[in-house]
C-alpha positions as CSV (number, residue, x, y, z in Angstrom):
1,M,68.4,101.3,106.1
2,N,64.9,100.2,105.1
3,I,62.2,102.8,104.9
4,R,58.8,102.3,103.4
5,R,58.2,103.5,99.8
6,L,54.6,104.2,98.8
7,S,52.8,105.8,95.9
8,T,49.4,107.4,95.7
9,R,48.9,105.4,92.5
10,M,49.0,102.1,94.4
11,A,45.6,100.4,94.5
12,D,45.7,99.9,98.3
13,F,47.3,103.3,99.1
14,D,44.3,104.5,101.2
15,A,44.5,101.4,103.4
16,Q,48.3,101.7,103.6
17,I,48.3,105.3,104.7
18,D,45.6,104.7,107.2
19,A,47.5,101.8,108.8
20,L,50.8,103.8,108.7
21,T,49.4,106.9,110.5
22,R,47.1,105.1,112.9
23,Y,48.4,105.4,116.5
24,D,46.7,103.4,119.2
25,A,46.7,105.9,122.1
26,A,44.9,103.5,124.4
27,Q,46.8,103.4,127.6
28,D,48.4,100.2,128.9
29,D,46.0,98.7,131.5
30,A,48.8,97.8,133.9
31,I,50.3,101.3,133.8
32,A,46.8,102.8,134.2
33,A,46.1,100.6,137.2
34,R,49.4,101.4,138.9
35,A,49.0,105.1,138.3
36,A,45.5,104.9,139.8
37,D,47.0,103.3,142.9
38,I,49.6,106.1,143.2
39,V,47.0,108.8,142.7
40,R,44.7,107.3,145.3
41,D,47.5,106.9,147.8
42,V,48.6,110.6,147.4
43,R,45.1,111.8,147.6
44,C,44.6,109.9,150.9
45,S,48.0,110.3,152.5
46,G,49.4,113.5,151.0
47,D,53.0,114.4,151.7
48,A,53.8,111.0,153.3
49,A,52.9,109.2,150.1
50,V,54.8,111.6,147.9
51,L,57.9,111.2,150.1
52,E,57.6,107.4,150.0
53,Y,57.3,107.3,146.2
54,T,60.2,109.7,145.8
55,R,62.4,107.4,147.8
56,R,61.2,104.4,145.8
57,F,61.4,105.7,142.3
58,D,64.0,108.5,142.5
59,A,66.2,107.2,145.2
60,V,65.9,110.4,147.2
61,D,65.5,109.9,150.9
62,A,64.0,113.2,151.9
63,R,62.9,113.7,155.5
64,S,60.3,116.3,154.6
65,M,58.9,118.0,151.6
66,A,61.0,121.0,152.5
67,D,64.0,119.0,151.5
68,L,62.6,118.7,148.0
69,E,61.9,122.3,147.5
70,V,64.2,124.3,145.3
71,G,64.5,127.8,146.6
72,R,64.5,130.9,144.5
73,A,68.1,131.5,145.3
74,A,69.1,128.2,143.9
75,M,67.3,129.0,140.6
76,D,69.0,132.4,140.4
77,V,72.4,130.8,141.0
78,A,71.7,128.2,138.3
79,L,70.9,131.1,135.9
80,A,73.9,133.2,136.9
81,E,76.4,130.2,136.6
82,L,75.3,129.2,133.1
83,P,78.0,129.3,130.5
84,A,77.7,132.5,128.5
85,E,76.7,130.8,125.2
86,Q,73.9,128.8,126.9
87,L,72.7,131.9,128.8
88,Q,72.6,134.0,125.6
89,A,70.7,131.3,123.8
90,L,68.2,130.8,126.6
91,R,67.6,134.5,126.9
92,A,67.2,134.9,123.1
93,A,64.7,132.0,123.0
94,A,62.7,133.4,125.9
95,T,62.5,136.8,124.4
96,R,61.2,135.5,121.1
97,I,58.7,133.1,122.8
98,R,57.4,135.9,125.0
99,S,57.1,138.4,122.1
100,F,55.0,135.9,120.1
101,H,52.7,134.9,123.0
102,E,52.0,138.5,124.0
103,R,50.1,138.9,120.8
104,Q,47.7,136.1,121.9
105,L,46.4,138.0,124.9
106,A,42.6,138.2,124.8
107,E,40.8,141.1,126.3
108,S,37.5,141.5,128.1
109,W,34.7,143.2,126.1
110,Q,31.1,144.2,126.5
111,F,28.4,146.2,124.7
112,T,25.1,147.9,125.7
113,E,22.0,147.3,123.6
114,A,19.5,150.0,122.8
115,D,17.2,149.0,125.7
116,G,20.1,149.2,128.2
117,T,20.9,145.5,128.4
118,V,24.6,144.9,129.0
119,L,26.3,141.8,127.5
120,G,29.9,140.9,127.4
121,Q,32.8,138.6,128.2
122,R,35.3,138.8,131.0
123,I,38.7,137.3,130.5
124,T,40.6,136.3,133.6
125,P,43.8,134.2,134.1
126,L,43.9,131.0,136.1
127,D,45.1,131.4,139.7
128,R,47.6,128.6,139.9
129,V,49.1,126.2,137.4
130,G,51.3,123.2,137.7
131,L,54.1,122.6,135.2
132,Y,55.5,119.0,134.8
133,V,59.0,118.9,133.5
134,P,60.7,115.5,133.0
135,G,63.9,114.8,134.9
136,G,66.6,112.2,135.0
137,K,68.9,112.0,132.0
138,A,66.7,114.2,129.9
139,A,66.9,117.9,130.3
140,Y,64.2,120.0,128.6
141,P,64.7,123.7,129.3
142,S,62.8,124.5,126.1
143,S,59.8,122.8,127.6
144,V,60.0,125.0,130.6
145,L,60.1,128.2,128.4
146,M,57.2,127.0,126.2
147,N,54.9,126.2,129.1
148,A,55.8,128.8,131.7
149,I,56.1,131.9,129.5
150,P,52.5,131.7,128.1
151,A,51.2,131.1,131.6
152,K,53.0,134.2,132.9
153,V,51.9,136.3,129.9
154,A,48.3,135.3,130.6
155,G,48.7,136.6,134.2
156,V,48.8,133.3,136.1
157,S,49.5,134.3,139.7
158,E,51.4,131.2,140.8
159,L,53.3,128.7,138.7
160,I,54.5,125.6,140.4
161,M,57.0,123.4,138.6
162,V,57.6,119.7,139.5
163,N,60.8,118.2,138.2
164,P,62.1,114.9,139.4
165,A,65.7,114.7,140.4
166,P,66.8,111.0,140.4
167,G,69.6,110.5,142.9
168,G,69.2,114.1,144.0
169,E,70.7,115.4,140.8
170,R,69.0,118.6,139.7
171,N,69.6,119.9,136.1
172,P,71.0,123.5,136.2
173,L,69.8,124.3,132.7
174,V,66.2,123.5,133.7
175,L,66.5,125.5,136.9
176,A,67.9,128.4,134.9
177,A,65.0,128.3,132.4
178,A,62.6,128.3,135.4
179,A,64.2,131.4,136.8
180,L,64.2,133.1,133.5
181,S,60.6,132.3,132.7
182,G,59.1,133.4,136.0
183,V,58.4,130.0,137.7
184,D,57.4,130.7,141.3
185,R,58.2,127.4,143.0
186,V,60.1,124.3,142.0
187,I,59.6,121.0,143.8
188,S,61.9,118.0,143.0
189,I,59.1,115.4,142.6
190,G,57.9,113.5,139.6
191,G,55.8,110.7,138.2
192,A,52.1,110.0,138.9
193,Q,52.7,111.1,142.5
194,A,53.6,114.6,141.4
195,V,50.5,114.9,139.2
196,A,48.3,113.7,142.1
197,A,49.9,116.2,144.5
198,L,49.2,119.1,142.1
199,A,45.7,117.9,141.3
200,Y,44.5,117.3,144.9
201,G,46.9,119.2,147.0
202,T,48.9,118.0,150.0
203,Q,50.2,119.6,153.1
204,A,53.1,121.1,151.2
205,V,51.9,121.2,147.6
206,P,49.0,123.5,146.9
207,R,46.2,122.4,144.6
208,V,46.4,123.9,141.1
209,D,43.8,124.7,138.5
210,K,45.5,123.1,135.5
211,I,48.5,120.8,134.9
212,V,50.6,121.2,131.7
213,G,53.8,119.7,130.4
214,P,55.1,116.4,129.0
215,G,55.9,113.2,130.9
216,N,56.2,109.4,130.6
217,A,53.4,106.9,130.4
218,Y,52.7,107.0,134.2
219,V,52.4,110.8,134.0
220,A,50.1,110.6,131.0
221,A,47.9,108.0,132.8
222,A,47.7,110.1,135.9
223,K,46.8,113.2,133.9
224,R,43.9,111.3,132.4
225,Q,42.7,110.2,135.8
226,V,42.8,113.7,137.4
227,F,41.2,115.5,134.4
228,G,37.9,117.0,135.6
229,T,39.3,117.7,139.0
230,V,41.9,120.0,137.3
231,G,42.3,121.0,133.7
232,I,45.2,119.5,131.6
233,D,46.8,120.6,128.4
234,M,46.6,117.4,126.3
235,I,47.6,113.8,126.2
236,A,50.3,113.8,123.6
237,G,51.2,110.9,121.3
238,P,54.6,110.3,119.7
239,S,56.2,113.3,117.8
240,E,55.5,113.6,114.1
241,I,56.8,115.4,111.1
242,L,55.3,115.5,107.6
243,I,57.3,117.2,104.8
244,L,55.9,118.4,101.5
245,C,58.8,118.9,99.1
246,D,59.0,119.8,95.4
247,G,62.5,118.4,95.1
248,G,64.3,121.7,95.3
249,T,65.6,121.4,98.8
250,P,69.0,119.6,99.3
251,S,68.3,116.0,100.0
252,D,70.6,115.9,103.1
253,W,68.5,118.7,104.6
254,I,65.3,116.7,104.2
255,A,66.9,113.5,105.5
256,M,68.0,115.4,108.7
257,D,64.6,116.9,109.1
258,L,63.1,113.4,109.1
259,F,65.8,112.3,111.6
260,S,64.9,115.3,113.9
261,Q,61.6,113.7,114.8
262,A,62.6,110.1,114.5
263,E,65.3,110.5,117.1
264,H,62.7,111.3,119.8
265,D,61.7,107.7,120.1
266,E,60.9,104.5,118.1
267,L,57.2,105.4,117.8
268,A,57.9,108.9,116.3
269,Q,56.7,109.4,112.7
270,S,58.6,111.0,109.8
271,I,56.9,111.1,106.4
272,L,58.0,112.8,103.1
273,L,55.5,113.6,100.3
274,C,57.0,114.5,96.9
275,P,55.9,114.2,93.2
276,D,59.5,113.6,92.0
277,A,60.5,109.9,92.2
278,A,64.1,110.6,91.5
279,Y,64.2,113.0,94.4
280,L,62.8,110.4,96.7
281,D,65.7,108.2,95.6
282,E,68.1,111.0,96.6
283,V,66.6,111.4,100.0
284,E,66.7,107.6,100.6
285,A,70.4,107.7,99.7
286,S,71.0,110.6,102.0
287,I,69.3,108.7,104.8
288,S,71.5,105.6,104.3
289,R,74.6,107.7,104.2
290,L,73.9,110.1,107.1
291,L,72.3,107.6,109.5
292,P,75.5,105.9,110.7
293,Q,76.8,109.3,111.8
294,M,74.0,109.9,114.2
295,P,74.4,109.3,118.0
296,R,70.8,108.0,118.2
297,A,71.1,106.0,115.0
298,A,69.4,102.9,116.5
299,V,66.3,104.9,117.6
300,I,66.1,106.8,114.3
301,S,66.4,103.5,112.3
302,A,63.6,101.8,114.3
303,S,61.4,104.9,114.0
304,L,61.9,105.2,110.2
305,A,61.5,101.5,109.6
306,G,58.4,101.2,111.8
307,R,56.4,104.4,111.0
308,G,58.3,106.3,108.4
309,A,57.6,106.6,104.7
310,L,58.7,108.2,101.4
311,I,55.6,108.8,99.4
312,L,55.3,109.6,95.7
313,T,52.4,111.8,94.9
314,R,50.9,112.9,91.6
315,D,51.5,116.6,92.4
316,L,51.8,119.0,95.3
317,D,48.0,119.6,95.3
318,E,47.5,115.9,96.1
319,A,50.2,116.1,98.7
320,C,48.2,118.9,100.4
321,Q,45.1,116.7,100.4
322,I,47.0,113.9,102.1
323,A,48.5,116.3,104.6
324,N,45.0,117.5,105.6
325,R,44.0,113.8,106.0
326,I,47.0,113.1,108.3
327,A,46.7,116.4,110.3
328,P,50.3,116.2,111.5
329,E,52.0,117.8,114.5
330,H,54.7,119.5,112.4
331,L,54.3,120.2,108.6
332,E,57.2,121.4,106.6
333,L,56.2,123.1,103.3
334,S,59.6,122.8,101.7
335,V,58.8,124.3,98.3
336,R,59.8,127.3,96.2
337,N,56.5,129.1,96.6
338,P,55.1,128.1,100.0
339,D,52.5,130.9,100.0
340,E,50.8,129.2,97.0
341,Y,50.1,126.1,98.9
342,L,49.5,127.4,102.4
343,P,45.8,128.2,101.8
344,K,45.3,124.6,100.8
345,L,46.5,123.3,104.2
346,R,43.8,123.2,106.9
347,H,45.0,120.7,109.6
348,A,48.5,120.9,111.2
349,G,49.9,121.8,114.6
350,A,52.5,124.1,113.0
351,I,53.4,124.8,109.4
352,F,57.0,125.7,108.4
353,L,57.2,127.7,105.2
354,G,60.1,127.3,102.8
355,Q,63.3,125.3,102.8
356,Y,65.0,127.4,105.4
357,S,62.3,126.8,108.0
358,S,63.4,123.6,109.8
359,E,61.1,122.2,112.4
360,S,64.0,122.2,114.9
361,L,63.9,126.0,115.0
362,G,60.3,125.8,116.0
363,D,61.2,123.5,118.8
364,Y,63.6,126.0,120.4
365,C,63.5,129.6,119.5
366,A,61.3,130.7,116.5
367,G,58.6,131.9,119.0
368,P,55.4,129.9,118.5
369,N,54.7,127.2,121.0
370,H,56.2,123.7,120.5
371,V,53.5,122.0,122.5
372,L,51.3,120.8,119.6
373,P,48.5,118.4,118.9
374,T,49.5,114.9,117.7
375,S,47.9,111.8,116.3
376,G,45.6,113.6,114.0
377,T,44.1,115.8,116.7
378,A,45.2,118.9,114.8
379,R,41.8,118.5,113.1
380,F,40.2,120.0,116.2
381,S,43.0,121.1,118.6
382,S,45.5,124.0,118.7
383,P,49.0,124.6,120.0
384,L,49.4,125.5,123.6
385,G,49.0,129.2,124.1
386,V,48.1,132.1,126.4
387,Y,44.5,131.2,125.8
388,D,45.0,127.9,127.7
389,F,45.8,129.9,130.8
390,Q,42.8,132.3,130.5
391,K,39.2,131.6,131.1
392,R,36.1,133.4,129.8
393,T,33.1,134.4,131.9
394,S,29.9,135.7,130.3
395,I,28.4,139.0,131.5
396,I,24.7,139.5,131.4
397,G,22.9,142.6,132.7
398,V,19.3,142.7,131.6
399,S,17.5,146.0,131.7
400,R,13.9,146.4,133.0
401,T,12.6,146.8,129.5
402,A,14.4,143.8,128.1
403,A,13.2,141.7,131.0
404,T,9.7,141.8,129.5
405,V,10.9,141.2,125.9
406,L,13.3,138.4,126.7
407,G,10.9,137.1,129.4
408,R,8.2,136.3,126.8
409,I,10.8,134.2,124.8
410,A,12.1,132.5,127.9
411,V,8.6,131.6,129.2
412,T,7.6,130.1,125.9
413,L,10.7,128.0,125.7
414,A,10.7,127.0,129.4
415,N,7.1,125.8,129.2
416,G,8.0,123.9,126.1
417,E,10.6,122.1,128.1
418,G,8.3,121.5,131.1
419,L,10.4,123.7,133.4
420,S,7.8,125.8,135.1
421,A,10.1,127.4,137.7
422,H,12.2,128.7,134.9
423,A,9.1,130.2,133.3
424,R,7.8,131.6,136.6
425,S,11.2,133.2,137.4
426,A,11.1,135.1,134.1
427,E,7.4,136.0,134.6
428,Y,8.1,137.7,137.9
429,R,10.4,140.3,136.1
430,M,8.0,141.0,133.3
431,E,6.0,144.3,133.3
């Protein structure tokens, strides 16, 4: 197994790390054009277009959209028929996710100034949200929980899940997660056509306010194109993990943590930063020994060879500086005293403290959301949360006395901008 070895002492390290972590998120023009055609078709033809694309891409010959609707009873049956171990795990994860996100709820507030002016902020949930969940061979019940539960905690009235079912095969674990997390409707459609249906509405699919959830390149392209008509969560790049280690964690653990992201796809990125060269050798040996045992060895190997690296740093402080520069999706701080270094880390989607905090626990059941900013966007973006399903409205109630005081300020500024109607509007209310 070949994995890149770098050192911060290399003369060209800056250029190498920039090239390694650069991800071209530009969409493929052919995919974008095809997605645009589908979006346009659904916007113009509604259900008829959705049914046609579902026949073409998912091999489901539905006579009407009603045939693609998954009733509440079917969701409840899926939940009731889950094997006991899966049901217990799903319930435990849902409880932890809900408990964490309940702490994110923002509340409305206002205050009254001395002259009687009332100012404040009103917090209200979105009315209707669309949740995209991939289908086919992949089953992502964890994605259902991570997207649906914060929306319901926020108070979203209606949550509509779209989940393609190629060949008519619906995944019971996904449906069970939908039932458990409070999804209101499930429709077995997918692709760009599902995104367009949610964004513009059809005869059977109501228009939503925001679309969240992961999808393939066509789904991502469609989300880009409907943004502005509806809100979206983010356009996510390949999964990433950056590990800062002092050499005290068993090397097999670190190798498997690197694998945990590399197995997502060939473009995923796994990087280890450590000031101990001998330990990097141990991890490299663990990678070579453990890789042949992995069911997705080919994907992991391609990912590590293409975008992975073991990097020797001068010390852990320098490793923290590099981490802030990369701003990774997942950051494992696998050191003896993680609290010492946590204040030095400013940019990451999620930070995992200590050698027992594997990123995989965050993906499924720790509680915080696993929908995280990628490709360096953690510099300015946050994990998905309850706040993504709430909106803020400013409250302004000016008293008669304040209308004169504020009016003078507004008149001066409005005249300075050449907006005489603004100035006159304020003047009318001045004593």
